[in-house]
N, C-alpha and C positions, 0 to 999 in steps of 0.2 A: 379646279384651277385656282379658286380663291384660297383653298387650304394650302396648296403648293406655294403660292406667292407669299403667304403669311409666314412660311417656314424659311424662306430664302433670306440670306443676309443682304442681298442686293435687290430684294423684291419691292413690291409696291409699298410705299411709306404712307401715302394718303391718297384717297380717291375723291374727286370732285364730281358731284352729281348735278348735272345741269339739264336733265331730261324734263319733259312735260310733267306736270304735278302728280299725275296718277302713278308715275314711275319713280317716286322718291322713296316711299316706305320700304318696299321689298329690297331694292339694291342697298340702301343704307343699312338696313338690318343685317343683310348678308355679310357686308364688309365688316361691320362691327363685330359680328359673331366670329369672323376670321382674324380678329385682332388688328384691323387696319383703321386708322383715323379717317374721319369723313368730313368733307365740306359739302354742304347741301344747299341748293337754291331754295328760295322761299316762294310760296308758303310751304311750310315743312311737309305737310301731307294734305290730303283731301278730306280726311275725317279726323275727329278728335280721338277716336279709339286708336288709330294708327299713330297719331302724334304721341299719345301717352305710352304706347308700346315702345317707340323709339327712345323716349325719355328713360324708361326702365332699362333698356338695353345699354344706353350710355352709362347709366349709374352702375349697372352690373359689371360692365367691361372696364370702366375707368379710363376709357379712351377719350380723345379730344373730338368734339363735334362742333364744327363751325357752321353758322348760318349766314347767308350772304345779304345781311342788312348792312351793306358796305358803306352807306352814307354816314354811318356813325364813326367812320375812320377819318373823316376830313378834319384837318387841324382846327378849323374855326368852329366846327360842331363841338369838338372837345373843349374849345375855349368857352363856348356858350354854356355847356354843361357845368364847367368849373365856376362860372359866374353865377349861374342859377343856384347851384347847390351851395355855393359859398355865401349866399345871402345878399349879393350885390343888387339883385332886383327887388329885394324884400319878399314878403310872402306873396306867392304867385296867385294872381287872380284870373288871368285870361290866357288861353293858349289857342292859337289859330294856325292850322297846318293845311297846306294844299299840295297836291301832286296832280299836275294837269298836263295832258298830252292831246294831240289831235289826230294821231295816225289811224284811228278806227272811226273817223267821222263818216266815212262811207263804208258800205259792206265789203271791205277788203277781203274778207274770208271767202267770198264767192269767186274771187279771181284765182284762188289756189295758193295765195301767199302763205307759206308754211307757218310763220309765227302767228298770223291772224287766225289760221284754221284751227290750230290746237287751243289757242287761248280763248276761243269762243265756243269750244266744244265741251259741254259738261262732263262727258266721259273722260276727258283728258285733263281739263283744267280744274275740275271739281265744281262745287256749287257757286263759286264766285268768279266774276270776270275782272273788271277793273278793280273791284274791291280787293281781290286776292293778289292781283298782279302789282298794283301800285299803292292801293289803299293801305295795305299792311306796312309798306315802307313808311308812309306818312305817320301812321299810328306808332310804329316803333320809334321813329325819330322824336316825336313829341314826348313820349314817355322817357326816352333816353336822356334828352336834354334837361327836362324838368325834374326828373327823379320821382315824378308822381305816377300813381297807377290810375287807370281809368276804371271807374266803378259802374257807370251806367251809360247807355247810348240810346239815342232816339234817331232812327234812320229812315231816309227816303232813298230807296234803291231803284234805279231807273234803267230801262233799256230804250234808247231813243231810235236806234236803227231798226227798221222794220225787218222782222224775221230772225233777228239775232237772238240766240238762246240764253245768253248771259248778260249781266249788267254791263253798261258802258259809262255810267255816271252814278255817283253816290254823294249825297249830302247828309252829314251827321252832326248832331249836337252831342256834346260829351260832358259828363260830370266826372271830374277827377277827385282824388283824395285831397284832403285838407281844404275842401270847399272851392277849389278852382273850377272854372267853367271853360268850355272850349268848343271849337268847331273843326270839322274835317271835310274837305272837298276833294274827291278824286274823280278824274274824268279822263276819258280817252277820245272824247268827241268835242273838244274845245279848239276850234281853228286858231292858229297863231301860236300855239304852245307846243314846243318840241319835247322838252323833258323838264318841266317847270315845277320843281319841288321847292317849297318855301316854308319857313317857320317864323312865327312872331309870338313872343312870350312877353307878357306884361305883369309886373308886380306892383306893390305899393310904392316902391322907390324908383323903378326904372323899367325900361323895355329894351328888348333885343330883337334883331331881325337878321335872318340868314337866307340866302338863296343858292340853290345848287348850281344855277347857271352863272353865278359869280362867286364861286366857293371860297375864295381867298380873302373875303371881306366879311366882317360882322358889324352890323349897325348897333350902336349902344346909345341910348338916350336917357340920362338921369332926369327925373322929374324937374321941370322948370329950367333945364339947361339945353344947350345946343347939341344936336345929334353929332356923335363921334363915330368915326370909322376905324375899327381895329383891323389891321392887316396881318396876314400870315407872315411870321418872321420879324414883325416889328417889335419895338420896345413895349408896346401895349399888350402883346400876347403873353399869356401866362404859361406856367409850367405844364399844364395839361396838353397844350398844343406843341410844346417843344420837341417831344420824341417824334412826332409826325413830321415836323418841318425838316429834320435832318435827312429824310429820305424822299420827300414828296416829289422833287424835281427829277431825281435820278430814276425813280421806280414808279412812274405813273403809267396808267393804261387808258385806252380810249373806250368810252361808252357812247350811247346814243348820239348820233349826229355830230361827233367831234367834241362833245363836252368831255373834259378831262377829269378823271377821278383819281385822287392821290392813293397810291397803293402803299400803305404805311405799315409800320411794325404792329399797329393795333387794328388793322383791318383784315378781313378774311383772305385777301389776296396774298398776304405774306405768311399765312398760317403754315404752308408746307415747309418753308425754311425753318421756322421756329420749331415745328414738330421734328424735323430732321435733326436739328441740333440739340433736341431735348431741353430747350429753354422756354417752353411755352407754359405760362400760367394764365389760362383764359380769364379767370376772375380778376386778377390784378390788371390785365390789359384791357378789360371791358370788351372782350371779343364776343359778339353775339353768338349764342349757342342754342342748344336744344330747348332750354326753358323759354327762350324768346320765341322759338318756333311754336311751342305749345300755346303760349299767350296769343300768338297771331291767329291760330286756328280758333281759339275761344272767342277772339274778337270777331272773326268772320261769322261764326255761328250766331253770336249775339246780334250783330247788325242785320243779318238776314231774318232772324226771328222778329226783331223790332219792325222791320219793313213789312213783313207779312201781317203783323198785328197793327196796321195803320199808324206806324211810327211811335208805338207805345214805348215808354222808357223801359229798357231791358237791362238787367244786371249782367255784368261780365264776371264770371266766376274766376277766382285766382287760386283756388285750392285744387289739389289732386294733380 
């Protein structure tokens, strides 16, 4: 069937893989081998070997592979990245990122709720629970905005709900490149938090703050000055956010509990149109791809290793 579709002029142009984590690798590889572009949910795979295998197949095929770290498509996230990389914060010292929810505060999986059942099952979710489900989003966002790579992690991985087989809360200390330090908290057992992703970055000259539940505003505070709010589409927004702004109202979609995520030309949600029109350059558009997926799996492995070793500092490999 895949081979037949790949030969049709009106066949499948791109496939979106949104299955449980253990069913990412095989379908993604099969479609790549058939010459079909892929958009895959995160984490990329449940093992590093499978992640590296997909990376090799993407390289061999030359096809587009998009990963759904879609928060990097927000206009004000692009604005934050532009400011950080442009030196407006000065050399970055501190990075604090959180992704906090409450939907697994009780053993919801025991009620048969489908999303809870597979996300707490190691056979389907892989070795990580909240760490893989939302911790990877927080990690990707921090690295994307700052342009820094995380070199080491010291982790405390916890399962609070009795009988649950995967983590539901993680606290991490992070050591980034260029001497920056940081922290990451990901939790699905924090009452009062629906989909609370937030990022704070502080440099020698200024700090910025962004929250996913108020995504159209970016806080900016130069040292010794009053806090400013940069709004999407305002005179204070730079060029990096401009391509997103042109489409954000017209092509938005709904995620968790009514929070709106802008579906922009630079986010995975608009990949199919770009692929179809032959105008996609993933590198220039900063579209998350298979390399980001491999980094995410390496991050998960390092966090779990650190936690098993009494929160010892553990290196995150960025080679291979």
